[in-house]
N, C-alpha and C positions, 0 to 999 in steps of 0.2 A: 039509669045505672048510677050516675053521680049522686042522685038523691038517696038511693039504696045504700051506697057506700057510706055517705055522710051519716045516715041514720044508724047503720051498723056500728060505725066508730063511736058515735055518741052513746049508744047503748052499752058498748063495751067499756067506754070510759067511765060511765056512771057505775057500772058493775065493779070495776077496779076500785073506784073511789069508795063505794059502799063497803067492799071488803076491807079496805084500809081503815076506814072509820070504825068498823066493827072490831077489828083487831086492836085498835087503839083503846076502844072502850073496854074490851076484855082485859087489856093490860092494865088500864087504870083501875078497874074493879079489883083485879088481883093485888095491885100495889097497895090498895086501901085496906084489904082484908087479911093479907098474909104478910108476915114480917119478912124483910129482906135478910138473907143469910149474911150478906156483906155488911149491912148496917150494924149488926150485933157483934161483929168481930173486928171491924176496922179500927185501927189505932189512929184516930184523928190527931191526937196530940203529937205523935211522932211524925206524921205526915206533914203537919203544919210546920214543925220545927225543921224538918228536912228541906221543905220548900223555901223557908226563910233563909236558911244557911246557904243553900245552893245558889241563890240568885242575889244574895246580899251585895256582892261586889260587882254586879253588872252595872256599869256606868253609862250604857248607851241611852240615847234619847236626849231631848232638850225640854226644860221646863217651859211651859207656855209663857210668852211675854207679850202677846198681842193685847192682853188685858194686863196693864202695868202692875197691878197689885199681885197678880199670880206669880210674877217673875221673882218675888221676894222669898218664895218658899224654897227650902233647901232641897237639892236633888238627893240628899242622903236620907230623907224621910222614907220610912218603909215599915209597913205593918201588915199582918195577915190575921184574919179572924174567920173561923168557921162557926156558924150558928146552926144547930140542928133543930129539927121540927119538934123535938121534945125539950127544947130550951137549953141544951148544953152549949157551952162556949169553949172553943179551943183557940189559942192565940199565940202569936209571936210578934216581937217588936212593940212599939208604943201604940197600943190599940186605942188610947184615949186622946191622942193628938188630933186637933181639929183641922179641917180643911174645907174649902168651899165645894159643895156637892155639884154645882154646875149642872151639866146635862143629865146627871143621875136622877135629878128631881122630875124629869119628864115622864119617867115610868109611873111615878106615884100620882102625879096629876092626871095622867091618862087613866089610871085606875079610878080616880074620883070622877072624871068626866063619864066614864063608862057606867059607873053606878048611877049617875044622874040621867044620862041620855040613853042608855041601853046600847046593846052591841050593834044593832043595825044602824042607828043614827051615827054612832061613833065611826063605823066603817065608812058610811056614805060621806061624812064630813071631813074625816081625817085621813082615811085611806090605810092601806096595808101593803105597799109595794116599795121595794128599794128604788132609790133614785139613780144609782150609778154615778152620782156626782157628790161633791163635798157637802158636808152637813149644813153649811150656810149658803148654799147655792141659790141664786135667784133664777138662773137658767133652768134649773129643775122644775121651778114653778111654771115658767113660760112654755117649756117643751111639752108638757103633758096636760091634757084637758081635765083630767080628774085630779084636781089640786086640793090640798097638798098630797104628796104620795104616802106619807106616814107621819105619825105624831112624835117621832123621835128625832127628826131633823128640825132645824130651827123654825122654819116656816110652819110646820105642823104643830110644833110645841106652842108657838105664839097663838095659833088658832085654837089649840086646846084650852089655853087660859081664857080666851075670849068666850068660850062655850060654857064656862061655869055658870051655874044657875044661881046668880045673885044679882041684886039691882045696882050695887055700888062697888067701886074698886076696893074699898075697905072691907066690905062684906066678902068679896071674892078672896081678898088676902087672908082673912080669917079662916076661910075654908082651906086654902092652900097650906098655911102653916099648921093649922089644926090637924090636917090629914098627915103631913110629914111627921108631926109629933106622935101621932097615934101609931104610925108604922115603926118609928124608932123607939117607942115606949119611953120617951124622954122629951125634955123641953129643948127644942132647937132654937137658934137665934140667927138673925141676919148679921153677916160680917159687914159692918158699915163701910170699912175701907174698900172692900171688894165691890160692894154695891155702888159706891160713888165712882170707883174706877171704871166699872162696866157701864155705868150710866153716861159717862163722859166719852165712851168709845163705842157705843152701840148703834152708830148711824146705819150700819148695814142691816141690822135687825129692824130698825125703823123703816128702812126701804122695803124690806120683805113684808112687813105688816101692811104697808100701803099697797104693795103689789097684790097681796092676798085680798085686800079690801076691794081692789079694782075688779077682781074676779068673783066677788061675792062669797069669799071663803073666810072672811073675818067677821066676827059676830058681836064686836063691841068697838069702842073708840080705839083706833090704832095706837095712839100714844099711851093710853091707859093700859092696853094689852101688853105692849113692850115693856112698860115700867114694871108691871106685875111679873112678867117673865124674868126680867132682870133681877128683881128682888128675890124671886124664887131660886134662881141659880146661885145667888149669893149667900144662901143659908149654909151655915157651918155644921158639920157633923164629924163624928169620929169613925174610925174603921169599925169599932164595935157597934155604933149606931147603925151604920150601913149594913152590916151583916144581919143584924136583927130585923131591919127593914126587909131585906131579901128573904129571911127565914119565914116571914109572914106569907110571902108569895109561895115559897116552897111548901108551906103548911096549908095549901089550898085556900088561902085568903084569910085565915084566922091567926091572930097573933099568938105565938107560943108563950108570950110573956104576960100580956094583959088578959088573954082569953077572948078578946073582942074580935068579932068578924068585921074585917075592913074591906074585903072584896067578896062579892057573891061568888060561890064556888064555880059556877058556870062561866064566870068572866075570866078566871085565872088562865085557862089555856089561851085565850085571846091576847092577854097581856104578854104571856110568854112568846107567842107567835110574833108579836111586834118586836120584842127584844131580839128574837132570832133573825128577823128580817133586817133590822137596821141598828141593833144595839151598839155595834162597834163601827158604825158609819161604813166607809169604803172597805174596811177589813172584815165586815160581818160574814161574808160568804166563806172566806178562807178560815175564819175562826170556827164556824160551824162545821166545816169540812175537817179541820184538824182536832177540834176539841169536843164538839157535839153537845154543848149545853148553852141555853140562852144566857146572854150577859148584856150588861150595859156599862158604858164608860162615861167619864166626864173629864174635861180638860184640866180640872183641878188635880188630876192624878189618881182618882179612884176608879175602880171597876168592881162590880159585884156580879156574881153568876148564881143561877138557881138550878138545883137538881131537885125536880118535883118529888115531894113526899119524903125527902131525906134531909137536905141541908142547903144553906146558902153560904157562899164564901165571898168575902170582901177583902180587897187588897188596896193599900194606898202607897203610891210611889209617884212623885211628880214628873219625872222625865218621860216625855211622850215620843212616839214614833211619828212618821209623816202623816198618818191618818188622824192623829190626835188622841191615840190610845196609849195608856201607860205601858212601857216596855216590860218592866219587872212584874207588874200586875198580871199581864198576859202570861208570862212565863210561869209564875207561881200557880195561877189558876189551872193552866194546862197541866202542870205537874200533878196537882191535887186531883184533877178530874181523871187523869190516867191511873193514879194510884188507887182511886176509889171505884174505878170502872163505871164512871158516871155518865159516859156518852149515852144520850137518850135514844140514839139510833142502834144501839147494840141489841 
């Protein structure tokens, strides 16, 4: 009887999953072939201006100071950019102001790893589960046998860098920065002050790399992997750059600006799933519950979110909440998502 019940539950579960996948595929097919009524009538310019004005005076949160160079950025910095899949830009604030991308870079290096390694290897080696612990937790590595849990926490991101298919650290770096440049459709550069500051204070990440190596989940020299990861996080970009990077994901992996395909279309849903799982660290679940669109944050104060087939929105504002996510960026993106009815679960 137990065996019969177990078999019945398994069959029913598979049936429900199959129905869900079929529904998603039908929805995706429709989204690609039929224009959205909302997209042709939405006044993105007004929505961006309203979001900017509404949250401009919110002073909550603290600028990150555990990396000394980040503490120098003004809490008054604030910009919003929407980049649509047809290449249109809507902005408010200083969209050209530069800031360190930090953990935002994890998404784009993950995309590069998936292009090189494939979906199965990426899942097996990097994972796709929330840790339920802080983004730099060593305990998260110790507690779970399938290490790391996802490529958007520090341990997983360092492992991602170590997986890149190149023989030397310099060759890997050229892949990393070239990939970021392609997504931004711009030439990005390392902020040397931030890079030096992070290099002097990244002992915790060095420990994570050694821990990952001890479990056979690091695929290059630990010191080299941490240095590449640190340099990657220190790359400067503007809110405009970040929105364009997100718009490439929203446009099924093809840049609306250069026309180049940067992610295989079948890999894009996997990237978005990782963002949904852990894009805002400990706040990811509540974000998805309240807002319903995949997003990624960085402790430099940037957040970008993706509405597949429509647009990406990027916001820069340095003051962070206790989870390490920009307070104003979350508010502005939530406002925009609701105004455009962007919740992917609707």
